N, CA, C and O atoms as a GROMACS GRO file, in nm:
protein
  344
    1MET      N    1   4.827   3.660   0.578
    1MET     CA    2   4.874   3.751   0.476
    1MET      C    3   4.805   3.715   0.346
    1MET      O    4   4.802   3.599   0.306
    2SER      N    5   4.750   3.814   0.282
    2SER     CA    6   4.676   3.790   0.159
    2SER      C    7   4.716   3.895   0.056
    2SER      O    8   4.659   4.004   0.053
    3ASN      N    9   4.811   3.863  -0.028
    3ASN     CA   10   4.843   3.955  -0.136
    3ASN      C   11   4.822   3.881  -0.269
    3ASN      O   12   4.915   3.859  -0.346
    4TYR      N   13   4.697   3.846  -0.290
    4TYR     CA   14   4.658   3.781  -0.414
    4TYR      C   15   4.659   3.882  -0.527
    4TYR      O   16   4.627   3.999  -0.508
    5LYS      N   17   4.696   3.836  -0.642
    5LYS     CA   18   4.688   3.919  -0.762
    5LYS      C   19   4.556   3.882  -0.830
    5LYS      O   20   4.543   3.774  -0.888
    6ILE      N   21   4.460   3.973  -0.822
    6ILE     CA   22   4.327   3.948  -0.878
    6ILE      C   23   4.328   3.986  -1.025
    6ILE      O   24   4.382   4.089  -1.064
    7THR      N   25   4.266   3.901  -1.106
    7THR     CA   26   4.257   3.931  -1.249
    7THR      C   27   4.111   3.948  -1.289
    7THR      O   28   4.022   3.881  -1.237
    8ASP      N   29   4.091   4.037  -1.382
    8ASP     CA   30   3.958   4.051  -1.440
    8ASP      C   31   3.961   4.019  -1.589
    8ASP      O   32   3.867   4.049  -1.663
    9ASP      N   33   4.071   3.956  -1.631
    9ASP     CA   34   4.084   3.911  -1.769
    9ASP      C   35   3.978   3.805  -1.795
    9ASP      O   36   3.982   3.697  -1.735
   10SER      N   37   3.883   3.834  -1.882
   10SER     CA   38   3.768   3.745  -1.900
   10SER      C   39   3.809   3.606  -1.950
   10SER      O   40   3.746   3.507  -1.912
   11ALA      N   41   3.911   3.597  -2.034
   11ALA     CA   42   3.953   3.465  -2.083
   11ALA      C   43   4.007   3.380  -1.968
   11ALA      O   44   3.977   3.261  -1.960
   12THR      N   45   4.085   3.441  -1.879
   12THR     CA   46   4.140   3.368  -1.764
   12THR      C   47   4.028   3.330  -1.668
   12THR      O   48   4.023   3.217  -1.620
   13VAL      N   49   3.938   3.422  -1.641
   13VAL     CA   50   3.827   3.395  -1.551
   13VAL      C   51   3.740   3.282  -1.607
   13VAL      O   52   3.700   3.193  -1.532
   14ASP      N   53   3.710   3.286  -1.736
   14ASP     CA   54   3.628   3.181  -1.797
   14ASP      C   55   3.698   3.045  -1.793
   14ASP      O   56   3.635   2.943  -1.766
   15ARG      N   57   3.830   3.046  -1.820
   15ARG     CA   58   3.906   2.920  -1.817
   15ARG      C   59   3.907   2.859  -1.678
   15ARG      O   60   3.885   2.739  -1.661
   16LEU      N   61   3.932   2.944  -1.577
   16LEU     CA   62   3.935   2.894  -1.440
   16LEU      C   63   3.797   2.848  -1.394
   16LEU      O   64   3.784   2.749  -1.323
   17SER      N   65   3.695   2.919  -1.435
   17SER     CA   66   3.558   2.880  -1.401
   17SER      C   67   3.525   2.743  -1.461
   17SER      O   68   3.465   2.659  -1.394
   18GLN      N   69   3.566   2.722  -1.585
   18GLN     CA   70   3.541   2.593  -1.649
   18GLN      C   71   3.620   2.482  -1.580
   18GLN      O   72   3.568   2.372  -1.562
   19GLN      N   73   3.744   2.509  -1.542
   19GLN     CA   74   3.824   2.409  -1.472
   19GLN      C   75   3.758   2.372  -1.339
   19GLN      O   76   3.752   2.255  -1.302
   20ARG      N   77   3.711   2.472  -1.268
   20ARG     CA   78   3.645   2.446  -1.140
   20ARG      C   79   3.517   2.366  -1.162
   20ARG      O   80   3.489   2.273  -1.086
   21ASP      N   81   3.440   2.401  -1.263
   21ASP     CA   82   3.319   2.324  -1.294
   21ASP      C   83   3.352   2.179  -1.326
   21ASP      O   84   3.281   2.088  -1.284
   22ASP      N   85   3.459   2.158  -1.402
   22ASP     CA   86   3.500   2.022  -1.438
   22ASP      C   87   3.540   1.943  -1.313
   22ASP      O   88   3.506   1.826  -1.299
   23ILE      N   89   3.614   2.007  -1.223
   23ILE     CA   90   3.654   1.940  -1.098
   23ILE      C   91   3.532   1.906  -1.016
   23ILE      O   92   3.521   1.797  -0.961
   24TYR      N   93   3.439   2.000  -1.007
   24TYR     CA   94   3.315   1.976  -0.931
   24TYR      C   95   3.238   1.857  -0.990
   24TYR      O   96   3.195   1.768  -0.916
   25ASP      N   97   3.221   1.856  -1.121
   25ASP     CA   98   3.148   1.745  -1.186
   25ASP      C   99   3.216   1.612  -1.160
   25ASP      O  100   3.150   1.512  -1.130
   26TRP      N  101   3.350   1.609  -1.171
   26TRP     CA  102   3.424   1.486  -1.145
   26TRP      C  103   3.405   1.442  -1.000
   26TRP      O  104   3.382   1.325  -0.972
   27CYS      N  105   3.415   1.537  -0.910
   27CYS     CA  106   3.405   1.508  -0.767
   27CYS      C  107   3.269   1.448  -0.732
   27CYS      O  108   3.261   1.347  -0.662
   28VAL      N  109   3.164   1.510  -0.779
   28VAL     CA  110   3.029   1.461  -0.750
   28VAL      C  111   3.007   1.323  -0.814
   28VAL      O  112   2.949   1.234  -0.752
   29GLU      N  113   3.054   1.307  -0.936
   29GLU     CA  114   3.042   1.177  -1.004
   29GLU      C  115   3.117   1.068  -0.927
   29GLU      O  116   3.065   0.957  -0.909
   30ARG      N  117   3.237   1.100  -0.883
   30ARG     CA  118   3.318   1.002  -0.809
   30ARG      C  119   3.256   0.971  -0.673
   30ARG      O  120   3.256   0.855  -0.629
   31PHE      N  121   3.203   1.073  -0.606
   31PHE     CA  122   3.136   1.052  -0.478
   31PHE      C  123   3.018   0.957  -0.496
   31PHE      O  124   3.001   0.865  -0.416
   32ARG      N  125   2.938   0.979  -0.597
   32ARG     CA  126   2.822   0.892  -0.623
   32ARG      C  127   2.866   0.750  -0.656
   32ARG      O  128   2.801   0.653  -0.615
   33TYR      N  129   2.976   0.737  -0.731
   33TYR     CA  130   3.030   0.605  -0.762
   33TYR      C  131   3.070   0.532  -0.634
   33TYR      O  132   3.034   0.415  -0.616
   34PHE      N  133   3.143   0.599  -0.548
   34PHE     CA  134   3.185   0.537  -0.422
   34PHE      C  135   3.065   0.494  -0.339
   34PHE      O  136   3.063   0.383  -0.284
   35MET      N  137   2.966   0.580  -0.330
   35MET     CA  138   2.847   0.546  -0.251
   35MET      C  139   2.772   0.428  -0.310
   35MET      O  140   2.728   0.339  -0.237
   36ALA      N  141   2.758   0.425  -0.442
   36ALA     CA  142   2.687   0.317  -0.509
   36ALA      C  143   2.759   0.184  -0.495
   36ALA      O  144   2.696   0.078  -0.498
   37ASN      N  145   2.891   0.190  -0.479
   37ASN     CA  146   2.971   0.068  -0.466
   37ASN      C  147   3.010   0.039  -0.321
   37ASN      O  148   3.102  -0.037  -0.294
   38ASP      N  149   2.938   0.100  -0.230
   38ASP     CA  150   2.957   0.079  -0.086
   38ASP      C  151   3.101   0.106  -0.041
   38ASP      O  152   3.152   0.040   0.050
   39GLU      N  153   3.165   0.203  -0.105
   39GLU     CA  154   3.300   0.245  -0.065
   39GLU      C  155   3.286   0.374   0.017
   39GLU      O  156   3.327   0.482  -0.024
   40ILE      N  157   3.227   0.356   0.134
   40ILE     CA  158   3.190   0.470   0.218
   40ILE      C  159   3.312   0.548   0.264
   40ILE      O  160   3.310   0.672   0.265
   41ASP      N  161   3.419   0.479   0.303
   41ASP     CA  162   3.540   0.550   0.348
   41ASP      C  163   3.596   0.640   0.238
   41ASP      O  164   3.637   0.753   0.263
   42ASN      N  165   3.598   0.588   0.115
   42ASN     CA  166   3.648   0.669   0.003
   42ASN      C  167   3.556   0.788  -0.023
   42ASN      O  168   3.604   0.899  -0.048
   43ALA      N  169   3.426   0.766  -0.017
   43ALA     CA  170   3.330   0.874  -0.038
   43ALA      C  171   3.347   0.982   0.068
   43ALA      O  172   3.344   1.101   0.036
   44LEU      N  173   3.364   0.942   0.193
   44LEU     CA  174   3.380   1.040   0.300
   44LEU      C  175   3.512   1.115   0.290
   44LEU      O  176   3.518   1.235   0.319
   45ALA      N  177   3.617   1.047   0.248
   45ALA     CA  178   3.747   1.114   0.230
   45ALA      C  179   3.737   1.219   0.119
   45ALA      O  180   3.790   1.329   0.132
   46LEU      N  181   3.669   1.184   0.012
   46LEU     CA  182   3.649   1.280  -0.097
   46LEU      C  183   3.564   1.397  -0.052
   46LEU      O  184   3.595   1.513  -0.080
   47ALA      N  185   3.456   1.368   0.018
   47ALA     CA  186   3.367   1.473   0.067
   47ALA      C  187   3.439   1.563   0.168
   47ALA      O  188   3.414   1.684   0.172
   48ASP      N  189   3.526   1.505   0.248
   48ASP     CA  190   3.601   1.585   0.344
   48ASP      C  191   3.694   1.684   0.272
   48ASP      O  192   3.706   1.800   0.313
   49GLU      N  193   3.757   1.638   0.166
   49GLU     CA  194   3.850   1.723   0.091
   49GLU      C  195   3.778   1.832   0.012
   49GLU      O  196   3.827   1.944   0.002
   50PHE      N  197   3.662   1.800  -0.043
   50PHE     CA  198   3.591   1.893  -0.131
   50PHE      C  199   3.460   1.942  -0.072
   50PHE      O  200   3.369   1.980  -0.146
   51PHE      N  201   3.448   1.943   0.060
   51PHE     CA  202   3.323   1.977   0.126
   51PHE      C  203   3.267   2.112   0.078
   51PHE      O  204   3.150   2.122   0.044
   52GLU      N  205   3.353   2.214   0.077
   52GLU     CA  206   3.307   2.347   0.041
   52GLU      C  207   3.253   2.352  -0.101
   52GLU      O  208   3.158   2.425  -0.129
   53TRP      N  209   3.312   2.275  -0.191
   53TRP     CA  210   3.266   2.275  -0.329
   53TRP      C  211   3.140   2.191  -0.347
   53TRP      O  212   3.059   2.221  -0.434
   54MET      N  213   3.124   2.089  -0.266
   54MET     CA  214   3.009   1.999  -0.282
   54MET      C  215   2.884   2.051  -0.210
   54MET      O  216   2.773   2.007  -0.240
   55ASP      N  217   2.902   2.142  -0.118
   55ASP     CA  218   2.790   2.198  -0.043
   55ASP      C  219   2.719   2.302  -0.130
   55ASP      O  220   2.777   2.407  -0.161
   56PRO      N  221   2.594   2.276  -0.169
   56PRO     CA  222   2.525   2.369  -0.259
   56PRO      C  223   2.508   2.509  -0.201
   56PRO      O  224   2.500   2.606  -0.276
   57ASP      N  225   2.504   2.522  -0.069
   57ASP     CA  226   2.489   2.654  -0.008
   57ASP      C  227   2.617   2.736  -0.011
   57ASP      O  228   2.613   2.859  -0.004
   58ASN      N  229   2.731   2.670  -0.023
   58ASN     CA  230   2.860   2.740  -0.022
   58ASN      C  231   2.937   2.731  -0.153
   58ASN      O  232   3.039   2.797  -0.170
   59MET      N  233   2.889   2.650  -0.244
   59MET     CA  234   2.963   2.622  -0.367
   59MET      C  235   3.004   2.749  -0.441
   59MET      O  236   3.118   2.760  -0.486
   60GLU      N  237   2.915   2.843  -0.455
   60GLU     CA  238   2.945   2.964  -0.530
   60GLU      C  239   3.017   3.070  -0.446
   60GLU      O  240   3.067   3.168  -0.500
   61LYS      N  241   3.022   3.049  -0.315
   61LYS     CA  242   3.087   3.146  -0.226
   61LYS      C  243   3.234   3.113  -0.203
   61LYS      O  244   3.313   3.201  -0.166
   62GLU      N  245   3.272   2.988  -0.223
   62GLU     CA  246   3.408   2.944  -0.197
   62GLU      C  247   3.503   3.006  -0.300
   62GLU      O  248   3.483   2.992  -0.420
   63GLU      N  249   3.606   3.075  -0.251
   63GLU     CA  250   3.703   3.136  -0.341
   63GLU      C  251   3.795   3.030  -0.400
   63GLU      O  252   3.825   2.929  -0.336
   64THR      N  253   3.838   3.055  -0.520
   64THR     CA  254   3.933   2.967  -0.586
   64THR      C  255   4.065   3.042  -0.600
   64THR      O  256   4.075   3.140  -0.674
   65ALA      N  257   4.166   2.995  -0.529
   65ALA     CA  258   4.299   3.054  -0.541
   65ALA      C  259   4.378   2.969  -0.641
   65ALA      O  260   4.373   2.846  -0.638
   66PHE      N  261   4.450   3.036  -0.728
   66PHE     CA  262   4.530   2.964  -0.826
   66PHE      C  263   4.659   3.039  -0.846
   66PHE      O  264   4.674   3.153  -0.802
   67TYR      N  265   4.752   2.976  -0.912
   67TYR     CA  266   4.877   3.043  -0.944
   67TYR      C  267   4.917   3.007  -1.085
   67TYR      O  268   4.882   2.901  -1.137
   68ASN      N  269   4.990   3.096  -1.145
   68ASN     CA  270   5.046   3.073  -1.276
   68ASN      C  271   5.182   3.007  -1.255
   68ASN      O  272   5.268   3.065  -1.189
   69GLU      N  273   5.201   2.890  -1.309
   69GLU     CA  274   5.324   2.814  -1.285
   69GLU      C  275   5.448   2.892  -1.328
   69GLU      O  276   5.551   2.887  -1.260
   70ASP      N  277   5.440   2.963  -1.439
   70ASP     CA  278   5.556   3.040  -1.485
   70ASP      C  279   5.587   3.155  -1.389
   70ASP      O  280   5.704   3.181  -1.358
   71ASP      N  281   5.482   3.223  -1.341
   71ASP     CA  282   5.503   3.331  -1.244
   71ASP      C  283   5.566   3.278  -1.116
   71ASP      O  284   5.656   3.342  -1.059
   72LEU      N  285   5.519   3.162  -1.070
   72LEU     CA  286   5.573   3.104  -0.948
   72LEU      C  287   5.721   3.065  -0.966
   72LEU      O  288   5.802   3.089  -0.877
   73LEU      N  289   5.753   3.007  -1.080
   73LEU     CA  290   5.893   2.970  -1.107
   73LEU      C  291   5.981   3.095  -1.113
   73LEU      O  292   6.090   3.096  -1.056
   74ASN      N  293   5.935   3.199  -1.179
   74ASN     CA  294   6.012   3.323  -1.187
   74ASN      C  295   6.034   3.383  -1.049
   74ASN      O  296   6.143   3.432  -1.018
   75LEU      N  297   5.931   3.380  -0.965
   75LEU     CA  298   5.945   3.431  -0.828
   75LEU      C  299   6.049   3.349  -0.753
   75LEU      O  300   6.136   3.404  -0.686
   76TYR      N  301   6.040   3.217  -0.763
   76TYR     CA  302   6.135   3.128  -0.696
   76TYR      C  303   6.278   3.157  -0.741
   76TYR      O  304   6.370   3.166  -0.659
   77LEU      N  305   6.297   3.171  -0.871
   77LEU     CA  306   6.431   3.194  -0.924
   77LEU      C  307   6.484   3.332  -0.886
   77LEU      O  308   6.606   3.352  -0.886
   78SER      N  309   6.397   3.425  -0.855
   78SER     CA  310   6.441   3.560  -0.819
   78SER      C  311   6.482   3.571  -0.672
   78SER      O  312   6.542   3.671  -0.632
   79LEU      N  313   6.450   3.471  -0.590
   79LEU     CA  314   6.481   3.477  -0.447
   79LEU      C  315   6.630   3.453  -0.425
   79LEU      O  316   6.693   3.375  -0.496
   80PRO      N  317   6.686   3.521  -0.325
   80PRO     CA  318   6.827   3.496  -0.291
   80PRO      C  319   6.847   3.349  -0.252
   80PRO      O  320   6.753   3.284  -0.205
   81GLU      N  321   6.965   3.299  -0.271
   81GLU     CA  322   6.993   3.157  -0.246
   81GLU      C  323   6.964   3.116  -0.103
   81GLU      O  324   6.915   3.005  -0.080
   82ASN      N  325   6.992   3.202  -0.006
   82ASN     CA  326   6.974   3.168   0.134
   82ASN      C  327   6.847   3.230   0.192
   82ASN      O  328   6.839   3.254   0.312
   83TYR      N  329   6.750   3.255   0.109
   83TYR     CA  330   6.625   3.318   0.153
   83TYR      C  331   6.557   3.233   0.260
   83TYR      O  332   6.536   3.113   0.241
   84GLY      N  333   6.524   3.294   0.368
   84GLY     CA  334   6.449   3.225   0.473
   84GLY      C  335   6.528   3.119   0.546
   84GLY      O  336   6.470   3.036   0.615
   85GLY      N  337   6.658   3.120   0.534
   85GLY     CA  338   6.740   3.024   0.606
   85GLY      C  339   6.737   2.884   0.547
   85GLY      O  340   6.777   2.788   0.612
   86LEU      N  341   6.690   2.872   0.424
   86LEU     CA  342   6.684   2.738   0.362
   86LEU      C  343   6.819   2.692   0.316
   86LEU      O  344   6.831   2.582   0.261
   0.00000   0.00000   0.00000
């Protein structure tokens, strides 16, 4: 099921793009640090988690899903108390 709310608000798109770029830069820097310090298991765990972002052939194709914390809280608070048998 995919009912994503897509935004074309340029400020939001730019902010999310910058956040993703920052995460990518951190990830690559950390991966290189682990490799340089012979922490291969840590490097592989990081690469496993961020493979799609670290792969130059797929980096720009990988979708970024995000949520607005306030919207999520409002949705949660709007659900009936026994929603889904919880």
